[in-house]
N, C-alpha and C positions, 0 to 999 in steps of 0.2 A: 374538316381539317384538309389543309391543302398539301398534297404531295403530287406527282412526280412520275414519268415512265420509268419502270424498272424492268430489267430483262429477266424473264421467268425461265430458269433452267431446272425447275423442279422435275421436269420430265427426265432429266439425266441424273441429277444428284439431289437427294432430299435435303442435304445439309446446306446447299447453296440456293438461295432465293434471289432471283434477280428481278427487280421491279423497275418500271419505267417511270419517274416523278414528276408533278406537279406537281397529290395528291396529295393515295388513298393514297409517294412521294415518300422502300427502304431498299466461270467466274471473273474475278478481278484481274487486272493487269499487273504491271511492274510494281506499283506502289502497294497494292493489296497483298501481293506475294510477300513483300517485306514485312507487312503487318502480321501476316499469318506466321512467318518464321519467328517474329518477336513473341507472338502469342504462345507458341510452343516452347519458346525459350524460358518463359517466366511462369509457366504453370506446372503443377505437379501431376501425378498419375490420375488423380481424381478430377482434373480439369480446373482446379482452383488456383488463384494467383499465389505463388510461393515467393514471398518478398525477398528471401535470401537469393533467389534467382534473379530478381530485379536488380539487387545490389551487385550481383556478379556481372551484370551487363556492363558495369563501369569499365572493366578492362577491355571490352569489345567495342566501345563507342568512341573511338578516336577518329578524328577526321582532319585532313589537311586544311579544310576551309572553315570548319565549325568546331569550336571548343566545347565539347560536351561536359568538360569538367565544371563549367559554369552551372549546368543543370544540377549536378550533384552538390555544388556549393550552396545553391538555393534550397535544395532538398534538406541539407543538413541545417541550414539557417532556420528553416521553418520548424524542423523538429526540435531545435534547441531553444528558439526564442519566441515562437508564436504564442500569444497569450490565450487563444481560444482552445476549444476541445477537439476540433476536427482535424487531427494530425495523424490519424492512423495511416499506415503505409499503403493499404489497399485503396483508400479514398484518394490519397495523393497520386497514386499510380494511375487510376482511372481518370482522375481529373486532368492529369498531364496529357493523356491521350486525347481527351475531349478538346483540350486546348490546341493540340497539334493539328487536328483536323479543322478546328475553327479558324486557324491561321490562314487557311486557304481562302477565306472570305467568300465562300460559296454557300449560300443558304441550303443547298440540297445535299451537300457532303456533310455527314454527321457520324460521329463515333458514339455508340450506345453502350454504356455499362450494362451488365447482365439484366438488371431489373427493367431498364428502359427498352432493351432489345426484346425482351419477352412481351412487353406491352405493345411494341410496334408490330411484332409478328401476330399478336392477337388481333390488332386492327385489320390486318390483311385477311384474316379468316372471316371477318364480317361479324364477329361476336364479341361483345364487351359489356361492362356494367357502367351505366351512366344514365343520362336523361333522354338520349336518342334525338339529338339535333346536330345538323351540320353547322359549324360555325366558321367564320372567316374574319379577316382583318381588312378594313378599308379606311384610309385616312387615319390610321393609328387607333381606330375604334373597333372593338369586338362587335360583330353583328351576327344575328341568326340568319343563316342562309336558308335552311329548311328544317322544320321539325319532321321527323320520320313518322309515317302513318301509324296510328295507334300507339305511339310512344308516350312516355310520361310527359315529354315536352309538349306534344300536341294536346294531350289531355289537360295540361295545365294552362293552355291558351296561348303559347308562344306562336308568333307568326313570322314568316319570312320578312327580313328587313328590320326586325326589332333590334335596337341598339342596346347592348349590355353595358350599363354604366358601372356596375359593381357585381362582384361575386362574393357572397358572404361578407358584404360590407367592405371588401377590398376593391378600391377603384381600379378600373381596367384600362383607362386611356394610356396608350403607349405600351400596354402589356403584350408580350409575345403570344402568338397563337398556341405554342406549346405550353406556356404557363396557364393560359386560360383553360385549355383542355384538361390539364392536370388538376386544376381546381374544381372544374365542373364534374369530372368523373369521380367515381367512388363506389364503395361496395353497395350491393343491392340492399334496399331497406333504409339507407341513410338519406338525408335530404340536403339540398343546396338551395340557397336563396339568391335569386337573380334580381337586380334592379334594372329595369328597362324603360326606354322611351320609344315612342313610335313617331314616324314622320308626320302623321296627321295630328299629333298632340305632343309637340316637343316640350311643352311646359308642364307636362304631367308625368311624373315618375310612378311606375307600377312596380311593386315588390311581389315577386312570385316565388313561392316555395314549392320545390319539385322533389318528389321522392324518387330516388334512383331505382332502376330495375335492370335485369339482364336484357340487353338489346341484341337481337339477332337481325342484322340488317340485310334485306334482300338487295342484290345487286341490280336486278331487273324488275321493273313494273310493266305489266302489259294490260291493255284494255282495248277492246274493239269499240269504236265510236260509230257515228252515223255514216251511211253511204260507203261502207266497207273500208273505212279509214282506221288504221291501227295506231294506237299510241304506245310507244315503247320508250320507257325511261331507263337510262343507264346511269346509276348513281356513281359508280366507279368500277374500275376493271380489276377485280380480285379473283381468287381461286374459284369462286362460284359462277363468275360471269359467263363463261363459255357455255356451260351446261344450261343455265337459265335462259341465255339468249337463244340457244338452239330450240328450247321449248317454246319460246315466244314466236320464233320464225315458223315452226311447225304449226302452231295455232293459227297464225296469220294465213298460211297456205291452205290449211284445212277449211278455213272459213271463206276461202276465195276472196281474200282482201284485195283492195284496189290501190291503196296508197298507205304510206307510213309517215308518221311524225316521230322522229327520233330526237328525244329530249336529252341533251347532255349539258344542260345548264348547271353550273356549279360542280361539274364532275372534275375532280382533281387529278384524275389519271389512274395509274396502276400498272399492271403487267403489260409489257411491250408485246409479247406474243399474243395476248388476248385482244389487244387493240388491233393487231394485224388480222386476226381471225374475224373480228367483227366487220372491219372495213372490207375484207375480201368477199363478203356476201354480195356486195353491190358491184364488184369489179372482177371481170372474168380474166383479164390478162394484164400483165405489167407489174410495176413496182408499187408497193404500198408506202414504204418509207425508206429513206437512206440514212445511214449512220456514218459520221465522220469522226475518226478517232485521232488521238495524238500522233500516232504513226499512220500515215496515209495508206501504208500497205495493208492495214487492218480494216479499212473502210468496207462497209457492207451495203448491199441492197437487198431488201426483204421483199420477195415477190408475193403476189396474191396466192392464197391457198384455200382449200376447202371446195365446197360444191357451188358457190356463187348463186344461191337460190333467189336472190333479190335483184339480180341484174334486170334493168329495165323497169323496175317498180318505181312509180313516182314517189319521191321522198323529200320531205322538208326536215332539215336538221336545225334544232334550236340550240343556240349557244349564247353565253354571256361573258362578262369580264372575268368570271371565275372558272370558266371552262379551260382546262389546262392539260398539258402533257399528253397522256395517251388519248384523251378525248380530242385534243387538237390534231393528233395523228389521223384519227378517223375523219374529222371534219376536213382537214387539209387534203386528204386523199380523195374524198368524195367530191370536193370542190375542183381539184385539178382534173379529174376525169369527167366532170360535169354530170356526175351520177346523182346529185341531189342539189337542192337549193339551200344554201346556208343562210339562216335568218336569226337576227338578234343583235348582240353587241360584239364589238371587237374582243377577241379572246385574250386570255391572260398573257400568253407569250412565254411558255415554259418549253424551250426547245432543246433540252439536254436529257441525257440518259444516265441513270445511276445503276451501279451494281451493288447488290446487298449480299453480304456474306457473314454468317455466324463464325465466330472464332472459338477456339477450343474451350475457353472458360465461360462461354455463354454470352459474352459481349458480341458486338457486331459493328461492322463498318459499312456505311452507305456512301459511295464515292462516285462523283461525276466522272464518267469515262468517255463520253462522246457527246457530240451535238447531232441533232437529227434534222433532216430536210424533207420537204414534201416531195412527191414523185417528180414534180417539175423543177426541183432544186431550190425551192424557196426556203430561206432561213427565217424562222419565226421567233427565235429567242428574243425576249424583251420587246417584241413587236406584235405578236399575235396574228390571228387570221381575221381579215376584214370580211364580214358577211356579205353575201350578194344583196341582201335586203337588210338595212339597219332599222332596228326598233329599239329605242332608248328613251325612257325606261321600258322595261319589259312588263311591268305591272302598273295598272292605273289604280290609285288609291282614293281618288275623289271623283265626284260626278261633274257635270257641266257647270253647276253652280258652286263648285269648289267645296262641296260638302263631303265629309268622309263616307266612303262606301262601307256597307256592312261586311262585304267580302271583296278583297282585291280582285280586279279583273286582269286575267292573264292575256295581255295584248299579243304576246308571241303565239300562244296557242290559237287565238282567234284568227290571226293572220295566216297561220299555217293551214287551218281548216279551210279558210277562204281560198287559198291557192289550190289546194288539192280538190276541193269541190268544183272548181272550174275546169278540171281536166276531164 
């Protein structure tokens, strides 16, 4: 799933989680402060929505420019005339808040009712129940980005690039990523049926039944390869990343490693602070990322931090068109300081920052509050980062005779190894 840098203020207050989005893509300023006040105004002592308090807001929602009486007229009309069953006050209340945030026409600003807020927070913890595959949307088609190692998805035979035509016989073309994730996930022990096709056999549909399980997703994968070259894969920047990345760096130094391949392909982002911590290992001095807010007086520059243990270590960073948000911050900083060679496809171009805040009733608001720039002042929103060396596509699926390979060849990895082995 693709999300988002979010600003991580857990170090200060547990109740506020600020993430940076692509991604893994959930405090706040003026607008969020208003939402917090409304949340307190409509909830009772137990934190649940009290609809009598919602109705009491009528007398407080007068505006010289907007007639809020129309809102209540529509509310009353639904309650009196709608023929369906879903007219309970709480559903209408949460639905109206979702619509309010949706009106911003910003895919990264989202209001989450309590159940969805809890699911999103669970995603950030790196543990959930499902099949264990990263999925995305490309040209309105749901695709498998990567099955996680040893996951039900990998064991069932899913491969990167598989196009999902249907989920439990529900066609997926044009389906949102959120709906696809909701349909694929489910309780441990239950199953889901995916209908897929592969690029090497577009005329052949495969139906794969996968039994869901508890998925504990590692943020970091580490492996020492030949000639002292380390492979470090960052899947996304969550609450585990800093500790796991520190362990990987320690292992690299203990083994007297000579070079690093940093793989951030299909990394959707995550915590802003964690992205800064990771990039800082290669950069001894200077700014890692700049934030531009609605009020220029709030603009910030985030300087490098930590011990800078990887300064001068030859590094190749692998990126693709789904590398986003916090991962783009790392790639952009390392490119600006010439601390690494960026290799692969032009990145996604998610150059905005979201704040994520739980509200008293368990719902949550993720709101875009800033744009971010690279250390050299580059705006990458909707543009992405152009690699120093372009490799597209990243994986070779057929041989020289155009016959399907038994296993895809990772062109990006091969080129990265070639570059580092020459140093």
